N, C-alpha and C positions, 0 to 999 in steps of 0.2 A: 609197086610205085610208092615213093614216099609221099607224105601228105602235102608237101609244098607243090610237087609236080602234079599231084592229083587235083589240088585246088585250082591250079592254073589251067589244067586240062579241062576241068568242068566249067571254068569261067564263073566261079561263084561270085555273086554280085553283092554290092552294098555291104551290110554287116554280116551276112551269112548266105542268104538266098533271097531272090526277089519273089520266089514262090513261098507261100505261107505253109510249107511242109513242117512236120514235126522234126526234131533233131535227128531222129532215127527212122524217119519214114513211118509207115504203118508198123508200129512196133510188133515184132514177132515174139512168141513165147521163148523164154530162156530155160524153162524147166522141162522135165521129161516125166509127165505124170504116170506113164506106164499103163497097164491094163486094169489095175485096181484103183479105186478112189484113194486120194490122200486122206489121212485121218487128222482132223484138227480137234484137239482136246482143250476145252475151256475149264480152267481151274476155278472152282467156285467154293464159297464158304459163307457163313453168316456175315451179313454186312456188305456183301458184294454190291456194287452200284449197278443199277439196271443199264444205264446208257453204255457203260464200258463193256457190258456183257452182251446185250442184245444187238447193238448196232453191228459190231464185227461178226457176230454169229449169223445174223440175217444175210450179210454179204456172202460169207463162205457157204452157207446152206444153199444158196441159189446157184452155185456154180455148176451142178450137174445138168441144169436146164440149158446152159450156154456153152459148156466145155466138158461133155461127158468123158470119163466118169466123174470128174469134178472132185469135190471135197466132201467127205462125210464128217458131220459135226457131232461131238459127244461132250458130255460134262463129266468132270472128275472132282471128287471131294474126299475129305478125310474118311468118311464112312458113307454108307448108302442111305443114311437118315436124311429126311428132307432138310434143306437149308432155306433160310429166309433172307432175301436181299434187303438192303438198307431201306428200299422203298416199300417192302412188304410182300414182294412176289415170292411164293413158295415153290421151290423146285426140288424134284427128286433126282439126285445124281444118277448118271448111267453107270459109273464105275467108282470104286474107291481107289486109294493109292495102290493097294496090293493087286487089284484085278485090272488095272488100266492096261490096255493093249499097247502095241508099238505106236509111238506118236510121231507124226511127220511135222505137225505145226502145233506148238505148245503156246496157248494164249493165256496170259495172266491179267485179267481185269482188275481194276482197283477195288479194294474193300475198305471198310470203315477205319480199320486200325493200322493199315499198312505203313503210314507215315509216322505213327506214334513212336516216340523214342523208346518206350518200354515194350514194343511189339516183340513177342517171343513165341515162335511156333516152329520148333526144330523139325517136326515131321514135314510141314509144308515146305520149309526151306530146303530140306534134303531131297524131297521129291523134285522140286524145281531144279536143283543142282544136278541130280542124276539124269532126269529126263531132258533137261535143257542141253546137256552135252551130247545127247544122241539124236535129238530132234533136228530136222532139216532147217526149220525156222522157229524162232522164239519171238513172240510178240507180247509187249506189255502195253496197257492203256492206263494213262493217268498215273496214280501212285503205285500201280503194279510194278513200276520200275524199281521201287524200293525193295520188293521181294527179289527181283533179279539181282540187285546189288548185294543183298545179304547172301545170295547163292554164289556170288563171285562171278556172275555172268556179265557184269558191266566193266570189269577191269580192262583198261586199255581200249575201251570202245567209245564211239561217239553215240550219244543218247540224249533223250529229252524226257520231260514229264509234265505234269500240270504246271502252268506258268507260275502259280503262287508258291510252288515247292521246289523250284529250280535251285535256289541257293541252298536249301536244306539237302538236296541230293548231292550237290557239290561238296558240302561239308562232310557228309557221312561217307561218301565214296570218292575220295580224292583221286583214285586211279582211273576214274571215268572221265571222259571228255564230254561235259554237259553243254548243250547248245541251246540258245534262246531263239525266239522269233520264228520257230518252225512248227508245223502241225505234226510232223513225225520225222524221225531220223532212222536211217538204215545203215548198218555197218555189218557187212557180211550177211550172216543169217540172223542177225539181231534187228528187230524192228521195235521202236519205242514211240508211243504217241502221246499227245497231250490229253486225250480222253474227251469226256463230255460229248456234246453233239457232234464233234469231229472224229468220233471213234470209228466211223465208217471208212475214213480216208486211208489209213494204213492197210486196212483189209482189202480195199479196192486196189491199192498199189500192189499188194501181193497177188491178187487175181490177175492183174495185168502182167506182172512179171512171170507168172507161171503159164498163163494161157494166151496172153496177147491182148491187144487193145480192144478188139471188137467184142470178145466175151465180157471184158470188164465194163465196156459201155452198155452191153445188154443187161448185165446184173444191175448196174446203176439205174438204167431206165425203168426196170421193174420196181425199183424202190423210189422212183421219182427224184433221183439225184442227178444233177447236172455235172457229170464227171468229165473233167479234162485234166489229165496229169500235168499238162504244160502250165496250168494256172495254180497248181498246188504249191504251197510253200513247204518244201522239205529238203533234207540233205541226204544224199546217198553216197557214202564214202566208197562203197564197192563199185559205183559207176564211174569213179574218177579215172582219168587217164593214168596208167601206171607210171608213165614217164613225166607226169606233171610235177611241178615243184611249187604249186600255188600255196599261199598261206592258208592255214586253218584257223578256226576260232580258237582264241587263246594265244596264238603266236604274236610275237612282237615284231613289227616290221624292222628291217635294217635301218638304223638311224641315218644312214648316208644315202637313202633313196633320193634321187635327184630328178628334177624337172627343169624346164627352161622357161624364162619369162618371155614376154613379147619381143624383147630386144636380143634374145638368144643367150642371156646370162644364166648360168646354172644356179638353181636354188634348191636347198634341202626341202623335201616335201613337207616335213613337219614345221619348217620355218615359215611357210606361207599360210599356216593356219592362224586365224585370229587369236590374239593372246588370251581372250576371255572364253575361248571355246573349251568345253569339257568333252564334247563329242564332235568327231570329224566325219562329215558325210563326203566321201571322196567319189567323184563321178568321172569315169573315163568315157569320153564320147567321141563320135566321129565329127571332126571339125570341118573347116571351110572347103567348099568345092571350087577349085580354080579353073573349072572348065568354061567359064564365061556365061553360064546359065544360072538363073536364080531358082534352080530346082531345089526341092526339099528345104525351102527357106534359106538357101545358100549353103546348106550342109551336104556333104557327100553321103551321109548315113541317114536314111529315112527313119530308122528306128530310134536313133538318137534324137531326131527332131520330135518324134512322137512322145518321147520321154520328158522333154524339157518343160511342158506345162505341169507335169507332176512335180518336178523339182521347184518350179516357180511357186506353186501352191504351198509346198512344204517350207520354202524359205520365208514366206509370209506367215505361215502358221507358227514357226519356231523363231520368229524374229526377236522375241524377248527372252529366248532361252539360250543357254550357253552351248549353242550348236554352230559349228563353222562349216560352211559349204565350200568345197574346193573343186573346181572344174579343171580337168586336164584334157586337152584336145589331142586326138590321135589321127594320123593321116591314113589315106587309103593305100596301105603299104604294098599290097599285092596287086592292086588294080590302079596304079598311079596314072597310066595313060588314059584310062576311062574317065578320069576326073580332072583332066587338063594338065597333067604333069609329065615330065620326061620319064621314060622307062627306067626303073631302078632308082628313082629319085630319093627314096627313103631307105635304101639298103645300105649296109655298112655304116659309115659315118654320115651318109646323106649328102645330097647336093645342096650347098648353102643357098643358091639362088632359088631352087625349088622349095626348100624349107621356108624361105622368106615369103614366097607366093602363098604357101599354105597358111602361114601365120597371118598374112594380110587379109586373106579371104575369111579367116575365122574372126579377126578383129572387126571386119565389116559386119559380120553377123551379130557381134556383140553390140556394135553401134546402132544397128537397126532394132535391137531389143529381142532378136530371135533367141539369143543365148542369154540366160538370166544372170549369169555370174558377173559381178562387178569387174573382176579381173580373171583372165583365163591364163593358165599355164600350159605347157606343151611337152609332148613326148614324141618328137618328130621322127625318130628312128624306131619307134614302137618297142621300147625296152620293158616297160612296166608289165604289160600283159602279153608279151610275145609268146607265140607257140614255140617252145624250145625244141620240139621235135621237127616241125616244119622249117624253122629258122634257128638252128642251134647257136648258142652264144659263141662268140669268138674269143680267142686268147686275150686276156686283159679285160673282158667284160666283168662288171661287178657281179657279186653273188646274187643280187636281188633281181637280176634280169628274169622276167617271166613269173615272178612271185605273185603278181597281181592278176594272174590268169586263174579264174576259178578252176578247181580240180576236176569238175565235171563239165567244163565248157566244151561245146561242140562246134562253135563257129570258127571260121578262119581268122576273123579279126577279134572277136570277143568284145565288141562294143554294141550297145552301151552296157556299162557295168557300174554298180554302186557298192562301195565298201564302207562299212561303218566302223570307225576306229575310236579309241580313246585318245586323249590329248598327247599321251606319250607313245602312241603307235601300236597299242594292243588291238587285235582284231576282235570285235565284240559280237558280231553276228555273221552268219553265212552270207556271202555276197549275193546281191540281187543281180541277175545277169540273164543272158539269152535275148533273142529278138523280142522287142517290146510287143509285137503282134506276131503270132505264129499261126498254127493250124486253126482254120475256121474263125479267124479274127479274134481269138481268145486273148485277152490282156494278160501278159505274162506276170506283171505285178502292178499293183495299183497304188495310188497315193495313200490309201488307208493302210495297206500292208507295210509300205515303207515307213509311214508315220508311226505305226505301232512299233516297228523295230527301233526307230529313233527314241521313242519314249522308253522302251526297255533299256536302251543304252544309257539314257540319262539316269534311270534308276540304278543301273549297275555301277555307274561311275560316281554317284554321289546322292545327296538327298533329293527328294522329289522337288521339281522346280515349276511351279504353277504356270509358267509361260507357254507350255506346249499346247495347252487348250484343246 
Protein backbone atom coordinates (compact mmCIF):
# COMPACT_ATOMS: atom_id res chain seq x y z
CA UNK A 1 0.00 0.00 0.00
CA UNK A 2 1.50 3.36 -0.88
CA UNK A 3 1.98 5.87 1.90
CA UNK A 4 -0.87 8.15 0.82
CA UNK A 5 -3.40 5.31 1.00
CA UNK A 6 -1.83 4.02 4.19
CA UNK A 7 -2.12 7.44 5.82
CA UNK A 8 -5.77 7.74 4.86
CA UNK A 9 -6.52 4.20 5.97
CA UNK A 10 -4.98 4.81 9.36
CA UNK A 11 -6.74 8.14 9.73
CA UNK A 12 -3.61 9.91 10.94
CA UNK A 13 -4.65 13.04 12.78
CA UNK A 14 -3.41 16.60 13.14
CA UNK A 15 0.32 16.95 12.37
CA UNK A 16 1.10 13.26 12.52
CA UNK A 17 -0.77 11.42 15.25
CA UNK A 18 -2.98 12.35 18.18
CA UNK A 19 -1.18 9.68 20.19
CA UNK A 20 2.17 10.76 21.50
CA UNK A 21 3.97 7.77 20.02
CA UNK A 22 7.52 7.93 18.76
CA UNK A 23 7.92 8.19 14.98
CA UNK A 24 8.84 4.55 14.75
CA UNK A 25 6.87 3.18 17.69
CA UNK A 26 8.96 1.33 20.27
CA UNK A 27 12.12 1.35 18.22
CA UNK A 28 13.38 -2.11 17.42
CA UNK A 29 17.06 -2.94 17.06
CA UNK A 30 18.49 -2.70 13.57
CA UNK A 31 21.72 -4.55 14.25
CA UNK A 32 22.35 -8.28 14.55
CA UNK A 33 24.85 -8.63 17.40
CA UNK A 34 25.20 -12.39 16.94
CA UNK A 35 26.46 -14.78 19.60
CA UNK A 36 29.66 -12.97 20.48
CA UNK A 37 29.89 -9.48 21.98
CA UNK A 38 30.79 -6.69 19.62
CA UNK A 39 34.24 -5.24 20.23
CA UNK A 40 34.57 -1.49 20.76
CA UNK A 41 38.15 -0.21 20.65
CA UNK A 42 38.91 3.20 22.16
CA UNK A 43 41.99 4.79 20.62
CA UNK A 44 44.00 6.49 23.37
CA UNK A 45 47.24 8.49 23.53
CA UNK A 46 48.94 11.00 25.79
CA UNK A 47 46.69 14.03 26.08
CA UNK A 48 43.40 12.21 25.49
CA UNK A 49 40.57 14.12 27.16
CA UNK A 50 38.79 12.23 29.94
CA UNK A 51 35.23 13.25 29.04
CA UNK A 52 35.47 12.07 25.44
CA UNK A 53 36.94 8.77 26.60
CA UNK A 54 35.06 7.81 29.74
CA UNK A 55 31.52 8.93 28.89
CA UNK A 56 31.06 6.75 25.76
CA UNK A 57 33.17 3.98 27.30
CA UNK A 58 30.83 3.80 30.31
CA UNK A 59 27.79 3.63 28.01
CA UNK A 60 29.11 0.80 25.85
CA UNK A 61 30.61 -1.07 28.84
CA UNK A 62 27.14 -1.39 30.44
CA UNK A 63 25.43 -2.96 27.41
CA UNK A 64 25.98 -6.62 28.46
CA UNK A 65 23.74 -6.02 31.50
CA UNK A 66 20.84 -4.85 29.30
CA UNK A 67 21.35 -6.56 25.92
CA UNK A 68 23.65 -9.60 26.28
CA UNK A 69 26.14 -10.35 24.93
CA UNK A 70 26.45 -6.59 24.45
CA UNK A 71 29.71 -4.80 23.71
CA UNK A 72 33.18 -5.57 25.00
CA UNK A 73 35.30 -2.46 25.53
CA UNK A 74 39.09 -2.30 25.09
CA UNK A 75 41.70 0.42 24.73
CA UNK A 76 44.29 0.60 21.96
CA UNK A 77 47.43 2.76 21.83
CA UNK A 78 50.69 3.00 19.91
CA UNK A 79 52.39 0.80 22.50
CA UNK A 80 51.51 -1.00 25.71
CA UNK A 81 53.23 1.67 27.79
CA UNK A 82 50.88 3.61 30.09
CA UNK A 83 49.42 6.82 28.70
CA UNK A 84 48.45 9.92 30.67
CA UNK A 85 45.24 11.75 29.77
CA UNK A 86 45.12 15.53 29.60
CA UNK A 87 43.58 15.59 33.06
CA UNK A 88 46.25 13.25 34.50
CA UNK A 89 44.53 9.85 34.51
CA UNK A 90 47.07 7.06 33.85
CA UNK A 91 45.80 4.17 31.71
CA UNK A 92 47.57 0.99 30.67
CA UNK A 93 46.32 0.11 27.14
CA UNK A 94 44.87 -3.33 26.45
CA UNK A 95 46.43 -3.55 22.96
CA UNK A 96 48.91 -1.80 20.75
CA UNK A 97 48.30 -1.14 17.06
CA UNK A 98 49.91 -4.42 16.02
CA UNK A 99 48.05 -6.66 18.48
CA UNK A 100 44.59 -5.06 18.23
CA UNK A 101 41.91 -7.66 17.41
CA UNK A 102 39.12 -7.31 14.87
CA UNK A 103 37.22 -4.11 15.70
CA UNK A 104 33.45 -3.65 15.31
CA UNK A 105 33.25 -0.14 16.78
CA UNK A 106 36.29 2.15 16.49
CA UNK A 107 36.07 5.13 18.86
CA UNK A 108 38.43 8.10 18.51
CA UNK A 109 38.20 10.43 21.52
CA UNK A 110 39.69 13.89 21.27
CA UNK A 111 43.28 14.45 22.37
CA UNK A 112 45.25 17.57 23.13
CA UNK A 113 46.94 18.08 19.74
CA UNK A 114 44.37 16.69 17.31
CA UNK A 115 43.37 20.13 16.02
CA UNK A 116 46.89 21.56 15.93
CA UNK A 117 47.94 22.49 12.37
CA UNK A 118 51.31 20.74 12.82
CA UNK A 119 49.78 17.52 14.18
CA UNK A 120 51.81 14.69 12.66
CA UNK A 121 51.29 11.06 13.65
CA UNK A 122 51.41 8.81 10.56
CA UNK A 123 51.09 5.58 12.56
CA UNK A 124 47.92 6.78 14.28
CA UNK A 125 46.38 8.05 11.05
CA UNK A 126 47.20 4.85 9.18
CA UNK A 127 45.72 2.70 11.96
CA UNK A 128 42.50 4.73 11.86
CA UNK A 129 42.41 4.59 8.06
CA UNK A 130 42.89 0.82 7.92
CA UNK A 131 40.66 -0.15 10.84
CA UNK A 132 38.07 2.50 10.06
CA UNK A 133 37.44 0.94 6.66
CA UNK A 134 36.76 -2.49 8.16
CA UNK A 135 34.93 -1.50 11.36
CA UNK A 136 31.17 -1.62 11.37
CA UNK A 137 30.95 1.75 13.10
CA UNK A 138 33.46 4.59 13.52
CA UNK A 139 32.81 7.22 16.19
CA UNK A 140 34.71 10.40 16.97
CA UNK A 141 34.21 12.75 19.89
CA UNK A 142 35.07 16.45 19.75
CA UNK A 143 38.33 16.99 17.81
CA UNK A 144 38.75 13.28 17.19
CA UNK A 145 36.98 14.20 13.94
CA UNK A 146 40.24 15.78 12.74
CA UNK A 147 41.95 12.38 12.97
CA UNK A 148 39.13 10.84 10.90
CA UNK A 149 39.56 13.65 8.39
CA UNK A 150 43.29 13.01 8.06
CA UNK A 151 42.49 9.34 7.49
CA UNK A 152 40.10 10.25 4.66
CA UNK A 153 37.03 8.98 6.50
CA UNK A 154 35.12 12.28 6.36
CA UNK A 155 35.20 12.73 2.58
CA UNK A 156 31.65 13.10 1.29
CA UNK A 157 30.25 12.53 4.78
CA UNK A 158 28.03 14.61 7.05
CA UNK A 159 29.86 15.24 10.32
CA UNK A 160 30.37 17.58 13.25
CA UNK A 161 32.92 18.40 15.94
CA UNK A 162 33.48 20.71 18.92
CA UNK A 163 31.43 23.88 18.21
CA UNK A 164 34.48 26.16 18.40
CA UNK A 165 36.32 24.11 15.77
CA UNK A 166 33.61 23.70 13.12
CA UNK A 167 35.05 26.32 10.79
CA UNK A 168 38.52 24.84 11.09
CA UNK A 169 37.15 21.39 10.23
CA UNK A 170 35.45 22.87 7.14
CA UNK A 171 38.64 24.60 6.02
CA UNK A 172 40.88 21.56 6.43
CA UNK A 173 38.51 18.97 4.99
CA UNK A 174 36.43 20.70 2.29
CA UNK A 175 35.14 17.34 1.01
CA UNK A 176 33.25 16.84 4.30
CA UNK A 177 29.77 18.23 4.92
CA UNK A 178 30.16 19.84 8.36
CA UNK A 179 26.93 20.64 10.23
CA UNK A 180 26.30 23.09 13.05
CA UNK A 181 23.80 23.11 15.87
CA UNK A 182 23.71 19.36 16.56
CA UNK A 183 25.05 17.18 19.38
CA UNK A 184 26.06 14.45 16.95
CA UNK A 185 25.78 13.49 13.30
CA UNK A 186 25.32 10.05 11.76
CA UNK A 187 26.15 9.20 8.16
CA UNK A 188 26.09 5.50 7.41
CA UNK A 189 28.57 3.88 9.79
CA UNK A 190 30.15 7.22 10.74
CA UNK A 191 29.17 8.90 14.03
CA UNK A 192 30.71 12.24 15.02
CA UNK A 193 29.91 14.11 18.24
CA UNK A 194 30.61 17.51 19.77
CA UNK A 195 32.27 15.91 22.80
CA UNK A 196 32.50 17.29 26.31
CA UNK A 197 29.70 16.45 28.70
CA UNK A 198 27.54 15.39 25.72
CA UNK A 199 29.89 12.56 24.75
CA UNK A 200 27.43 10.02 26.11
CA UNK A 201 24.75 10.94 23.52
CA UNK A 202 26.22 9.38 20.34
CA UNK A 203 27.10 6.25 22.31
CA UNK A 204 23.53 5.91 23.57
CA UNK A 205 22.28 6.47 20.03
CA UNK A 206 24.45 3.54 18.93
CA UNK A 207 23.13 1.34 21.74
CA UNK A 208 19.57 2.19 20.70
CA UNK A 209 20.34 1.52 17.04
CA UNK A 210 21.95 -1.84 17.80
CA UNK A 211 19.73 -3.17 20.59
CA UNK A 212 16.58 -1.09 20.72
CA UNK A 213 15.02 1.59 22.85
CA UNK A 214 14.53 -0.31 26.13
CA UNK A 215 18.18 -1.42 26.52
CA UNK A 216 19.32 2.13 25.75
CA UNK A 217 16.96 3.50 28.38
CA UNK A 218 18.24 0.89 30.84
CA UNK A 219 21.86 1.84 30.28
CA UNK A 220 20.96 5.52 30.64
CA UNK A 221 19.06 4.96 33.89
CA UNK A 222 22.05 3.17 35.37
CA UNK A 223 24.11 6.30 34.71
CA UNK A 224 21.36 8.69 35.88
CA UNK A 225 20.85 10.08 32.36
CA UNK A 226 17.39 11.14 31.22
CA UNK A 227 17.58 9.65 27.73
CA UNK A 228 14.93 10.38 25.11
CA UNK A 229 16.14 10.13 21.53
CA UNK A 230 13.21 12.32 20.46
CA UNK A 231 14.65 15.26 22.39
CA UNK A 232 18.21 14.89 21.10
CA UNK A 233 19.46 17.39 18.53
CA UNK A 234 21.15 15.25 15.90
CA UNK A 235 21.14 14.56 12.19
CA UNK A 236 20.98 11.03 10.77
CA UNK A 237 21.61 10.99 7.04
CA UNK A 238 21.16 7.22 6.89
CA UNK A 239 17.67 7.53 8.43
CA UNK A 240 16.45 9.77 5.63
CA UNK A 241 13.80 8.56 3.21
CA UNK A 242 15.71 7.40 0.12
CA UNK A 243 13.04 9.02 -2.07
CA UNK A 244 13.23 12.35 -0.25
CA UNK A 245 14.49 15.42 -2.04
CA UNK A 246 14.75 17.67 1.02
CA UNK A 247 17.41 20.36 1.22
CA UNK A 248 20.58 19.61 3.16
CA UNK A 249 22.79 21.96 5.15
CA UNK A 250 24.86 23.99 2.68
CA UNK A 251 22.30 23.76 -0.13
CA UNK A 252 20.98 26.98 -1.61
CA UNK A 253 17.21 26.99 -2.06
CA UNK A 254 15.75 27.56 -5.50
CA UNK A 255 15.49 31.35 -5.96
CA UNK A 256 11.99 30.95 -7.40
CA UNK A 257 10.43 29.21 -4.37
CA UNK A 258 6.98 30.80 -4.21
CA UNK A 259 4.38 31.38 -1.50
CA UNK A 260 1.07 33.27 -1.62
CA UNK A 261 0.09 36.36 0.33
CA UNK A 262 -3.32 36.72 2.02
CA UNK A 263 -4.82 38.01 -1.24
CA UNK A 264 -3.60 34.98 -3.19
CA UNK A 265 -0.82 36.83 -5.01
CA UNK A 266 2.38 34.81 -5.57
CA UNK A 267 5.54 36.08 -3.85
CA UNK A 268 9.10 34.80 -4.06
CA UNK A 269 9.97 33.44 -0.64
CA UNK A 270 13.19 35.43 -0.36
CA UNK A 271 11.34 38.61 -1.33
CA UNK A 272 9.15 38.48 1.79
CA UNK A 273 12.20 38.50 4.08
CA UNK A 274 12.91 41.88 5.75
CA UNK A 275 15.64 43.78 3.90
CA UNK A 276 17.86 44.07 6.98
CA UNK A 277 17.74 40.35 7.84
CA UNK A 278 20.98 38.40 7.67
CA UNK A 279 19.38 35.21 8.96
CA UNK A 280 15.93 33.90 8.00
CA UNK A 281 13.87 31.76 10.39
CA UNK A 282 11.29 30.12 8.13
CA UNK A 283 8.44 28.41 9.98
CA UNK A 284 5.99 26.10 8.21
CA UNK A 285 2.98 25.63 10.48
CA UNK A 286 -0.54 24.28 10.40
CA UNK A 287 -2.86 27.26 9.85
CA UNK A 288 -6.51 28.06 10.46
CA UNK A 289 -9.21 25.54 11.35
CA UNK A 290 -12.32 26.26 9.25
CA UNK A 291 -14.46 23.77 11.16
CA UNK A 292 -16.28 26.43 13.12
CA UNK A 293 -14.72 25.51 16.44
CA UNK A 294 -12.10 27.54 18.29
CA UNK A 295 -10.11 24.43 19.06
CA UNK A 296 -6.33 24.59 19.31
CA UNK A 297 -6.53 28.39 19.41
CA UNK A 298 -8.18 28.34 16.00
CA UNK A 299 -5.46 26.25 14.33
CA UNK A 300 -5.93 22.75 12.96
CA UNK A 301 -2.47 21.66 14.11
CA UNK A 302 -2.09 21.32 17.87
CA UNK A 303 1.68 20.96 17.67
CA UNK A 304 1.99 24.16 15.66
CA UNK A 305 0.03 25.93 18.39
CA UNK A 306 2.41 24.51 21.01
CA UNK A 307 5.37 25.84 19.05
CA UNK A 308 4.14 29.43 18.65
CA UNK A 309 5.09 30.60 22.19
CA UNK A 310 8.65 29.44 21.44
CA UNK A 311 8.69 31.58 18.30
CA UNK A 312 7.11 34.54 20.08
CA UNK A 313 9.84 34.40 22.72
CA UNK A 314 12.58 34.24 20.07
CA UNK A 315 11.09 37.11 18.08
CA UNK A 316 11.38 39.24 21.20
CA UNK A 317 14.87 37.94 22.00
CA UNK A 318 16.24 38.69 18.52
CA UNK A 319 14.21 41.86 17.92
CA UNK A 320 17.39 43.96 17.66
CA UNK A 321 19.31 41.41 15.60
CA UNK A 322 19.34 41.00 11.82
CA UNK A 323 16.98 38.03 12.02
CA UNK A 324 13.83 37.83 9.91
CA UNK A 325 10.98 35.54 10.97
CA UNK A 326 8.79 34.30 8.12
CA UNK A 327 5.64 32.27 8.77
CA UNK A 328 4.03 30.11 6.10
CA UNK A 329 0.67 28.51 6.92
CA UNK A 330 -0.09 25.06 5.53
CA UNK A 331 -3.56 23.43 5.22
CA UNK A 332 -4.79 20.03 6.48
CA UNK A 333 -4.11 18.58 3.05
CA UNK A 334 -5.08 14.94 3.73
CA UNK A 335 -7.73 15.58 6.38
CA UNK A 336 -9.58 18.49 4.81
CA UNK A 337 -13.07 17.32 5.79
CA UNK A 338 -12.08 16.85 9.43
CA UNK A 339 -11.24 20.53 9.68
CA UNK A 340 -14.25 22.01 7.91
CA UNK A 341 -13.28 21.83 4.23
CA UNK A 342 -14.61 19.99 1.20
CA UNK A 343 -12.93 16.72 0.34
CA UNK A 344 -9.86 17.26 -1.85
CA UNK A 345 -9.95 21.00 -1.20
CA UNK A 346 -6.16 21.36 -1.34
CA UNK A 347 -5.28 18.75 -3.96
CA UNK A 348 -4.03 19.70 -7.39
CA UNK A 349 -4.51 23.43 -7.91
CA UNK A 350 -6.86 23.57 -4.93
CA UNK A 351 -10.43 24.83 -4.62
CA UNK A 352 -10.26 28.67 -4.61
CA UNK A 353 -13.25 29.00 -2.28
CA UNK A 354 -11.83 26.51 0.23
CA UNK A 355 -8.39 28.10 0.05
CA UNK A 356 -10.05 31.45 0.83
CA UNK A 357 -11.74 29.91 3.90
CA UNK A 358 -8.42 28.53 5.07
CA UNK A 359 -6.71 31.91 4.65
CA UNK A 360 -9.52 33.75 6.45
CA UNK A 361 -9.41 31.30 9.37
CA UNK A 362 -5.65 31.81 9.65
CA UNK A 363 -5.94 35.60 9.43
CA UNK A 364 -8.42 35.49 12.31
CA UNK A 365 -5.81 33.66 14.38
CA UNK A 366 -3.33 36.40 13.50
CA UNK A 367 -5.79 39.11 14.55
CA UNK A 368 -6.41 37.38 17.88
CA UNK A 369 -2.67 37.25 18.55
CA UNK A 370 -2.54 33.45 18.47
CA UNK A 371 -0.10 33.59 15.55
CA UNK A 372 2.83 35.92 16.33
CA UNK A 373 3.84 36.82 12.77
CA UNK A 374 2.90 40.33 11.63
CA UNK A 375 2.16 38.91 8.19
CA UNK A 376 1.50 35.31 7.25
CA UNK A 377 2.10 33.77 3.84
CA UNK A 378 0.50 30.62 2.53
CA UNK A 379 1.27 27.29 0.88
CA UNK A 380 -2.34 26.17 0.27
CA UNK A 381 -1.60 23.21 -1.99
CA UNK A 382 1.23 22.04 0.26
CA UNK A 383 4.09 22.30 -2.20
CA UNK A 384 7.00 23.35 0.03
CA UNK A 385 7.13 20.26 2.25
CA UNK A 386 4.98 17.84 0.28
CA UNK A 387 5.70 14.17 0.72
CA UNK A 388 6.67 13.50 -2.89
CA UNK A 389 6.19 9.76 -2.40
CA UNK A 390 2.64 9.99 -1.08
CA UNK A 391 1.75 12.96 -3.32
CA UNK A 392 4.05 12.92 -6.35
CA UNK A 393 4.69 16.20 -8.18
CA UNK A 394 2.63 16.67 -11.34
CA UNK A 395 3.93 17.60 -14.77
CA UNK A 396 4.80 21.26 -14.71
CA UNK A 397 5.41 21.44 -10.95
CA UNK A 398 8.57 23.40 -10.10
CA UNK A 399 11.70 21.52 -9.06
CA UNK A 400 11.47 22.85 -5.50
CA UNK A 401 8.28 20.95 -4.65
CA UNK A 402 9.00 18.89 -1.53
CA UNK A 403 12.44 20.41 -0.95
CA UNK A 404 11.43 21.82 2.44
CA UNK A 405 10.50 18.39 3.73
CA UNK A 406 13.29 17.31 6.11
CA UNK A 407 15.00 14.20 4.83
CA UNK A 408 14.16 12.19 7.96
CA UNK A 409 10.62 13.50 8.43
CA UNK A 410 8.16 10.76 9.40
CA UNK A 411 4.88 12.65 9.65
CA UNK A 412 2.26 12.80 6.92
CA UNK A 413 2.11 16.59 7.06
CA UNK A 414 5.54 17.54 8.29
CA UNK A 415 4.42 20.55 10.39
CA UNK A 416 5.57 22.34 12.39
CA UNK A 417 8.99 22.74 10.83
CA UNK A 418 11.62 25.48 11.17
CA UNK A 419 14.37 26.15 8.62
CA UNK A 420 17.25 28.55 9.28
CA UNK A 421 18.58 30.16 6.10
CA UNK A 422 20.94 32.91 5.10
CA UNK A 423 19.55 36.03 3.40
CA UNK A 424 20.46 34.57 0.02
CA UNK A 425 18.82 31.22 0.76
CA UNK A 426 21.62 28.94 1.97
CA UNK A 427 20.47 26.31 4.50
CA UNK A 428 22.59 26.99 7.60
CA UNK A 429 21.32 24.39 10.09
CA UNK A 430 19.52 21.05 10.07
CA UNK A 431 15.79 21.82 10.24
CA UNK A 432 13.90 21.59 13.50
CA UNK A 433 10.91 19.34 12.89
CA UNK A 434 8.69 16.58 14.19
CA UNK A 435 5.74 16.83 16.52
CA UNK A 436 6.47 19.43 19.17
CA UNK A 437 5.39 16.93 21.82
CA UNK A 438 5.88 13.22 21.28
CA UNK A 439 6.39 10.19 23.44
CA UNK A 440 5.96 10.78 27.19
CA UNK A 441 5.39 14.49 26.60
CA UNK A 442 9.04 15.13 25.73
CA UNK A 443 9.61 18.51 24.14
CA UNK A 444 11.02 17.89 20.69
CA UNK A 445 12.92 21.17 20.64
CA UNK A 446 13.00 24.12 22.98
CA UNK A 447 13.43 27.87 22.72
CA UNK A 448 16.97 27.40 24.01
CA UNK A 449 17.92 24.92 21.28
CA UNK A 450 16.36 26.98 18.51
CA UNK A 451 17.88 30.18 19.93
CA UNK A 452 21.33 28.59 20.00
CA UNK A 453 20.95 27.60 16.35
CA UNK A 454 19.96 31.16 15.40
CA UNK A 455 23.01 32.51 17.25
CA UNK A 456 25.23 30.08 15.37
CA UNK A 457 23.66 31.21 12.11
CA UNK A 458 24.41 34.85 12.97
CA UNK A 459 28.02 33.89 13.63
CA UNK A 460 28.28 32.01 10.33
CA UNK A 461 26.78 34.83 8.25
CA UNK A 462 28.73 37.75 9.70
CA UNK A 463 30.25 39.42 12.74
CA UNK A 464 28.77 38.78 16.18
CA UNK A 465 25.79 41.03 16.75
CA UNK A 466 25.17 41.72 20.41
CA UNK A 467 21.40 41.96 19.98
CA UNK A 468 20.80 38.24 20.38
CA UNK A 469 21.21 38.54 24.14
